[in-house]
N, C-alpha and C positions, 0 to 999 in steps of 0.2 A: 304751213298753219293751216288748221283743217278748215276753221271757218274765220271765216271772215274774221259789224252790227258798220219816213207817210207820210150860167143863168139864161134864162131866156127870154128874149126881148117880148113887148108887147106887140099884139096883132093891131095892124092899122084900123084906125077908127074913122077916118077922113070920109069914107063913102058914105057910111051910116048918117055921119053929120049932114052932109049935102042932101039926104033925101028925108030928113025930118024924124028917122029912126033912132031909136035909143042906141047909145054906144053901149058895145060888148063890155064886159069886165075887163080890165087891165089885168097883165101877167101878175102882178103883187095881190089881186085879187082872188087868184086860182089858188085851189087847195096845194099843199105841200105834196110833191109825190112820195108815195110810201116807199120806193124804193129808187135809189141813184146810183149811177155809176160813172168813176171817175178814173183816169189814166194819165200816164206818163211815160216818156221815152226820153233817154237822156244819153249824151256822149259825156265821160270824164275823160281826164289826162290821167288819173291815177284812182283807183278804188282803194280807199282807205276804210279799214273796218277797225273802229277805236285806236284809231293812230297808225295802225300797220297795215302796209300795201299788200294786197291780194293779187295783185297782177304783176308783180316785179316792177313798181314804179311805171308801168307802161299804161296806155289807155284802154277803157273799158266800155263797153256798150252795156247799158242798163234799160229796164222798163218795168212799170206795175199797172196793177189793175185792181180796182176796189170796188165791192159792191156793197153798199151800206142802207140798211133799214131805218125807217122814222123812229123804231123803237130804242135806237142806239147799238144795234148788232150791227157788225160788219164781218166781212171775209176779204181777204187781199192775196193777190200773189204778186212777188217781185223777184226779178231775175237778174244776173250780172255775168258777165264774163270773167273767167278769173284765170289764175295760171295755175298749171299743174300740180305744183308744191303744195298747195292748198289742201286738197283732198285727194291723195294717192291717185293722182292722174287725171281727175275731173278737170273738164275746162269750163264748166259754169256751175251756177249757185243758183239755187230756188228757194225763195223764203215762202212757206204756206203759212197764213197769219189768219186766226180767228179772234176776235174780242168784242168787247162792249164799252161804248163811252156814253158818259152821262154828264150833266153839271147840276152843280150843288152850290147854290148862292154864286158866287164869284169863282167859284173852281170847278175846272172839267177833268173828270176822273176817267182813266182809261186803263181796263184791264184787257188781256188776252193771253194767248200763246202762240210762239213761233216754232216752225218745224223747220230745220235748216235742211236741206236734201242737196244731194252732189250727184247728179247721173253721170255715169260714166266713169265710177270711180275704182274699177276693177275689183269690185267684191268687197273691199275693203270697208271697215266700219267706221264711216265717215259722218253719218246722220244723227243730231239729236236735237231733244226740245228745250224751248227755253221760254218759260212764262215770263210775265212782265207787267208792271204797274207804274202808273206816271200820274202825277197833279200837275194841272197847268192853271195859271193865273194870268189875266190881261189886265194891264194898268196902262191905259191910253193907248198909244203906238206900240206900247212893249208888251211882251210876253215873257213871262219866267217859268220854266219846267223842270220838274225834279223826276227822274226815273230811274226803276230798278229792274233788273234784269237776273234771274237766278236760273242757272242750267242745273238740273238734278245730276246726281251721279250717273256717269255713264262712260261705256269702254271708248265711246268715240272722243272722251275728254282727257284720255290718259296718255300720257307720254310713254309709260310702261307697262307693267300688268295690273290688274284691278281696273277701277272706277275712280274717275276724279267728279268734283262738282266746281262750279264756277258763278262767281257773283260780280256783278257790274252795276256803279252807282253812277250818275251823272246828272249834271245840272247844265242847263242850256238858257240863253238869254238871247232874245231877237226883238227888233224894234224896226217899224217901218220909219223912213224919214217923211213926215207930212208933206203933201203937196208935190211930192217927186215919186219917180217909180223905183227909188232906190231902198236897200234894206240892209241892216247890219245885225251880225249874230257872233255870239261867243260859246264855246262849250268846254267842258271841263269833266273828264271821268275817270273813274277808278276801277281797274280790274283786279280781282282779290284771287289769287292762284294758290298752290300751282296747278295748272292743267294745261291742256294743249292750246287753250285760247290764249295762254301769258306765256308758254314755254319756258317755265323757269318762273322765278319770283313774281310777285304782284308788280304791277307798273301803271304810271298815271298818263293819260294823253289829253292834249288840250288843241283847240283851235280857233281861230277869230276868222270871219269871213263878211263879204259884200255881194248883195246881188242887184241886178238891174232887170226890169221885167217890162217887156214890150210886146202887147198883145198876149199870145199865149206861150211867148218864150220868155225863159228866164238864163240870164247870163252870171254865172256866180264865179268867186275866185276866193280861195281860203288859204291861209298858212296852217301847216298841220305838224304836231311834233309832240314828243314822247320822251320820257325818260328813260327809256329802254333801248338796249341794242342788240338788234336781231337782222341776222343775215340770210337771206335767201340762198338757195343752191347754186345759182348764179353768181353769187358774191355781192349782190347790193345789200346794203342796210335798210332794210325793208321799214324800220321803226325811226328812220332819221327824219329832221324836217325837211319840210318841202312845201311847194305851192302847188295847189291843186285848182285846175280849172273845169267847168261844166259848161253844158249847154242844154236845158230840160224844155222839152214842150209838154205842155198838160193839155188834156183834152177831155 
């Protein structure tokens, strides 16, 4: 399968108080930085993209970096190790992302474009572009999100000759458990084919999961499944139900 699918503490003020001087402004009084940089690194027991394993049901190393501007524009790069059956011999995936996010009332709207790049693919036509749009709302400790991804017709998405496109629609629910470091999530998505992303007919994927956060580390476990049957060259059913574990460090 060719493709596979995002504070500072206040300065001490004790010395100023003892000397009878005015205390400096606390961090929350400082202006919001125009540009922020965030990142993460992770180890996962299986890289599942829309329910289908990209690593032949084995471990993967992943990481990403995002630069965000106060205007709402952002740019990201994200990468993962993959198995060579995904993209004509390539053993890594790089996602280059540019987008814009804004809040209107209670809704957060996010639009952008992903470019899927597979270095070392022996010159095969595997890279493609996928615009996306999402709307998200928060209700107390819970968040609901609807996402639509559409990859226009491209040679990289066709199984035979010509060009194919692909549409993916997904809904996500997540919630933090008050006064605990625990979180829960659920996902339901549908891939409309046919294209190289579906390898035949359209299919549905879903998962449920839980996380535990400690300092900058997040430990996760999820149950992932699809209604599809797809086998890798090694003979593994890479769309079969499975439990996926992860450890993610954020910075």
